[in-house]
C-alpha positions as CSV (number, residue, x, y, z in Angstrom):
1,M,-31.1,214.3,-51.0
2,K,-30.0,212.4,-47.9
3,G,-32.0,209.4,-49.0
4,L,-30.2,209.5,-52.3
5,I,-26.9,209.7,-50.7
6,T,-27.8,206.8,-48.4
7,I,-28.8,204.5,-51.4
8,L,-25.8,205.5,-53.2
9,F,-23.4,204.6,-50.4
10,A,-25.1,201.2,-49.7
11,F,-24.9,200.4,-53.4
12,L,-21.1,201.3,-53.7
13,T,-20.4,199.2,-50.5
14,L,-22.3,196.2,-51.5
15,S,-20.9,196.2,-54.9
16,F,-17.5,195.4,-53.4
17,F,-18.7,191.7,-52.5
18,G,-18.3,188.8,-54.9
19,Q,-15.8,190.6,-57.0
20,E,-12.2,190.2,-58.2
21,R,-10.2,193.2,-56.8
22,D,-7.1,194.9,-57.8
23,F,-5.1,198.0,-56.6
24,Q,-3.7,200.2,-59.4
25,T,-1.7,203.3,-59.9
26,W,-2.1,205.6,-63.0
27,Y,0.5,208.3,-63.8
28,S,-0.7,211.0,-66.2
29,F,1.0,213.8,-67.8
30,G,-0.7,216.5,-70.0
31,L,0.3,219.6,-72.2
32,D,-2.4,222.1,-73.4
33,M,-1.4,224.8,-75.9
34,K,-3.6,227.7,-76.8
35,L,-3.7,228.2,-80.6
36,S,-6.3,230.9,-81.1
37,E,-9.2,232.3,-79.0
38,K,-11.3,229.3,-79.7
39,L,-8.8,226.6,-80.6
40,K,-6.5,224.5,-78.3
41,A,-4.2,221.5,-79.0
42,D,-3.4,219.0,-76.3
43,F,-0.8,216.0,-75.8
44,G,-1.3,213.5,-72.9
45,N,0.5,210.4,-71.7
46,E,-0.7,207.9,-69.1
47,V,1.0,204.9,-67.8
48,R,-1.2,202.3,-65.8
49,L,0.1,199.8,-63.4
50,R,-2.0,196.8,-62.2
51,E,-1.6,193.7,-60.0
52,N,-1.1,195.8,-56.9
53,S,0.8,198.4,-59.2
54,S,3.5,195.8,-59.9
55,I,3.0,195.5,-63.6
56,I,2.7,198.0,-66.4
57,E,-0.5,197.0,-68.2
58,R,-1.0,200.0,-70.5
59,N,0.7,203.1,-71.8
60,Q,-1.4,205.5,-73.9
61,A,-0.5,208.7,-75.6
62,D,-3.1,211.2,-77.0
63,L,-2.8,214.0,-79.5
64,G,-6.0,216.1,-79.8
65,I,-7.5,219.4,-80.7
66,R,-10.2,221.2,-79.1
67,Y,-12.6,223.8,-80.4
68,R,-14.9,225.9,-78.2
69,L,-18.4,226.2,-79.9
70,K,-20.0,228.7,-77.6
71,T,-19.6,229.9,-74.2
72,H,-20.2,226.5,-72.5
73,W,-19.7,224.1,-75.1
74,S,-16.6,222.7,-76.7
75,F,-15.8,219.9,-79.0
76,R,-12.6,217.7,-79.2
77,V,-11.1,214.9,-81.4
78,A,-8.0,213.0,-80.5
79,Y,-5.8,210.3,-81.8
80,R,-4.6,207.6,-79.2
81,L,-1.7,205.3,-79.5
82,V,-1.9,202.4,-77.1
83,F,0.8,200.0,-75.9
84,E,-0.7,197.2,-73.7
85,D,0.2,193.8,-72.4
86,P,-3.1,192.6,-71.1
87,F,-2.1,188.9,-70.5
88,L,1.5,189.3,-69.6
89,E,2.7,187.7,-72.8
90,S,3.6,190.4,-75.2
91,Y,2.8,194.3,-75.9
92,S,0.4,195.0,-78.6
93,I,0.1,198.3,-80.2
94,A,-3.4,199.8,-81.2
95,N,-4.7,202.9,-83.0
96,R,-7.6,204.5,-81.5
97,F,-9.8,207.6,-81.9
98,L,-11.9,209.7,-79.5
99,A,-14.6,212.6,-80.1
100,D,-15.9,214.5,-77.1
101,I,-18.5,217.1,-76.7
102,T,-18.2,218.9,-73.3
103,Y,-20.6,221.4,-71.5
104,K,-19.2,223.4,-68.5
105,Y,-21.0,225.8,-66.3
106,E,-19.4,228.1,-63.7
107,H,-21.1,229.9,-60.9
108,K,-18.6,231.9,-58.7
109,R,-16.3,229.1,-57.4
110,L,-18.5,226.2,-58.4
111,E,-18.0,224.4,-61.7
112,I,-20.2,221.6,-63.2
113,S,-19.1,219.9,-66.4
114,S,-20.6,217.0,-68.4
115,R,-18.7,215.0,-71.2
116,L,-20.1,212.8,-73.8
117,R,-17.4,210.7,-75.4
118,L,-17.4,208.2,-78.5
119,A,-14.3,206.0,-78.6
120,T,-12.8,203.1,-80.5
121,D,-11.0,202.4,-77.1
122,P,-13.0,200.3,-74.7
123,E,-10.1,200.5,-72.1
124,E,-10.3,196.8,-71.5
125,P,-7.4,194.2,-71.4
126,Q,-7.2,192.8,-74.9
127,Y,-4.9,192.4,-77.9
128,A,-5.0,194.9,-80.7
129,S,-8.3,194.3,-82.6
130,E,-10.1,195.9,-85.6
131,L,-10.3,199.8,-85.2
132,F,-14.1,200.0,-85.1
133,S,-14.8,196.6,-83.5
134,Q,-15.5,197.9,-80.1
135,V,-17.0,201.4,-80.2
136,I,-18.4,202.8,-76.9
137,H,-19.9,206.0,-75.6
138,R,-18.9,207.3,-72.2
139,E,-21.0,209.7,-70.1
140,K,-19.2,211.8,-67.3
141,I,-20.2,214.3,-65.0
142,T,-17.9,216.3,-62.7
143,L,-18.4,218.8,-59.9
144,S,-15.6,220.9,-58.4
145,Y,-15.3,223.9,-56.1
146,N,-12.4,226.2,-55.8
147,L,-11.6,226.8,-52.1
148,P,-11.6,230.5,-51.0
149,K,-8.1,232.2,-51.0
150,T,-6.5,229.1,-52.5
151,T,-5.8,227.5,-55.6
152,L,-7.0,224.1,-54.5
153,A,-10.1,222.7,-56.2
154,P,-11.6,219.4,-54.8
155,Y,-13.9,217.6,-57.1
156,I,-16.0,214.4,-57.4
157,A,-17.0,212.6,-60.8
158,G,-18.8,209.7,-62.1
159,E,-18.6,207.9,-65.5
160,L,-20.5,205.2,-67.2
161,F,-19.3,203.1,-70.3
162,F,-21.8,201.7,-72.7
163,P,-20.7,199.6,-75.8
164,I,-22.3,200.5,-79.1
165,S,-21.2,197.9,-81.6
166,A,-21.4,194.9,-79.1
167,A,-24.4,192.6,-79.2
168,N,-25.1,193.5,-75.5
169,P,-25.3,197.3,-75.5
170,Y,-25.7,197.6,-71.7
171,L,-23.5,199.1,-69.0
172,S,-20.2,197.5,-69.1
173,K,-18.3,199.5,-66.5
174,Y,-18.6,202.7,-64.3
175,R,-16.3,204.8,-62.3
176,V,-16.5,206.9,-59.2
177,M,-13.6,209.3,-58.2
178,A,-12.8,212.0,-55.8
179,G,-9.7,214.2,-55.6
180,F,-8.3,217.6,-56.0
181,D,-6.5,219.9,-58.5
182,Y,-3.9,222.3,-57.2
183,K,-2.6,225.2,-59.4
184,L,1.2,225.7,-58.6
185,N,1.5,228.7,-61.0
186,K,0.0,230.2,-64.0
187,T,1.2,227.3,-66.2
188,N,1.6,224.3,-63.8
189,R,-1.0,222.0,-62.0
190,I,-0.9,219.0,-60.2
191,G,-3.8,216.6,-59.4
192,I,-4.3,213.5,-57.0
193,S,-7.6,211.4,-56.9
194,L,-8.9,208.2,-55.7
195,L,-10.9,206.3,-58.3
196,N,-13.0,203.1,-57.9
197,Q,-13.9,201.2,-61.1
198,W,-16.4,198.4,-61.4
199,K,-16.6,196.1,-64.5
200,C,-20.0,194.6,-65.0
201,S,-19.0,192.3,-68.0
202,G,-17.7,188.8,-67.6
203,K,-18.8,185.9,-65.4
204,V,-17.2,187.4,-62.3
205,P,-17.4,191.2,-62.0
206,S,-14.2,192.9,-61.0
207,S,-13.4,196.1,-59.2
208,Q,-10.2,198.2,-59.1
209,T,-9.1,200.9,-56.6
210,V,-6.9,203.3,-58.3
211,V,-4.6,206.2,-57.2
212,L,-4.4,208.7,-59.9
213,L,-1.5,211.1,-60.1
214,E,-1.5,214.1,-62.7
215,Y,0.7,216.8,-63.9
216,L,-0.6,219.3,-66.3
217,I,1.1,222.2,-68.2
218,K,-1.0,224.9,-69.7
219,L,0.6,227.3,-72.2
């Protein structure tokens, strides 16, 4: 285990060299509503700033519905409306769709979740294109722990991005993040995390350091 951590640390450290870098901030708001014992609806909006958090690059709004299949499994589909200005010229509008299948396991205060996502949104700077021209699948795993006698839950997560319809279906981007969720009361939560993102595509790989601020309401 120690050897794996050492290798991972060395890999992440070396990945910073020879890359274009940027500091970004992302602001996220979410609303979850329980419709029945197994069915939930959700709405989310996220604004992303780039170029050292000085320019709005993307504003995306999601509307989804989630169905709990079994004790640990759930399925979600969502529509996403994207406004983005990738090249600082003019904003474009795109319609995108997502489909998730998630597995969650809880043991006392520990929670492990794994999510597979199919999406028509590669989350790359681009003008609006054909709906299914850039389908990707994303694989994410999250480990969180609720600290005793608090509503604070630190977590770590990693995510991989793979194109499906592209001619080169190899790893195009990956993320590593760490942060915490804090439950203010029964319905309101906040989250703060630090995310590092590396893009493998292009002649010059790039990396972004992101501060993500989240606010969630659960009804």
